[in-house]
N, C-alpha and C positions, 0 to 999 in steps of 0.2 A: 618171326613174332608178330602176332596180330596186335590191332589197336586195343583190344580188351586186355591182354595180357600186359602190355605196357602200363595202362592205367592202374592195373592191380599192383605192379611193382612200385610206381610212383606213390600209390596210396600207402603202401608198406613202408616206404622210405620217409613218409612224413611221420610216422611214428617212430621208425627205427633210428634215424639220424639224431633227433634229440635225445632219445634214450642212449644211444652210444656216447654222446657227448656228456651225459650224466655219469656213464660208468667210468669215462676217462677222467672227469673231475674227481669222482670217489677214489680212484687210484692216486690222483695227485695229492689228495687230502691225506690219504694213508702215508704217502711218501714224506709229506711235510711233517706230519706228526712224528714219524720215525726220525727224521732229522732234527726235530726239536727235542726229542727225548736224548739225543746224543749231545746236545749242546747244553751246559750246565745253567746258562742264564735263561734259556727258554724252555727249559724242562717242564715247567708247570703250566705253560700256556696250553689253553684248551683250542683244539682244532675241530671245528664242527663239520660233520658230514653234509655235503650238498643235498641230497635227497636218497636216503638209502631205500633200496628195493624198487624205486620208481624207474630208474634207468633199465633195469633187467626186464621189468614188466613191460615197459615201452617197447623195448627190442623184441620181446617175445610176441606182442600184439602186431608189430610190424611185420614179423616173419610169418605169423598166421595169416594176415591180409595178403602179404605178397605171394605166398604159396597157395593161397586159396583153400586153406585148410586141408591140403593133401598129405603133408609130412608134418603132423602135429607133434611128434617126438622132438623135432628140431628146437621147440620152445624151451627145452631143459637147459640148453647151452648158455644163453644168456643169463637166465636165473642162476646158473652155477658159476658163472664168470664175474658176475656183478659182485663187488666186495660187500656191498649192502645188501645183498639178496640171500640166498640160502646157504651159500658157503661162508659169508659173514656172520650169520646167525650162529651156524655150527662152531666157527672159529671163536666167537665170544663165549661159548659155552665150555669151552675147553679150560681145564684148570690152569691157572697161571702159575708157572714153575718159579717165578722170582719171588712170589709171597710164600714165606714159610712161616707159619704161626708157631 
């Protein structure tokens, strides 16, 4: 690997690592909200999301920078894996089976 490739990978990591941390925090928030829903004393507590969509976008930008825009299709993975991203938006639009009017 030459010096330029290493600098591109480091530049991508500067975006990707904070984005990955945000994705992990979003999964932690979902897990905490799920646990609170099981506990009757904490059932009404609001658990805010860290930064929806931002984690997936940062990792996608980091991948574009690190791969030097060669494999642009790879950016779909972080956007789909981020619970605040595209998958979270689709999940929130699905009808809730618990609520029956």
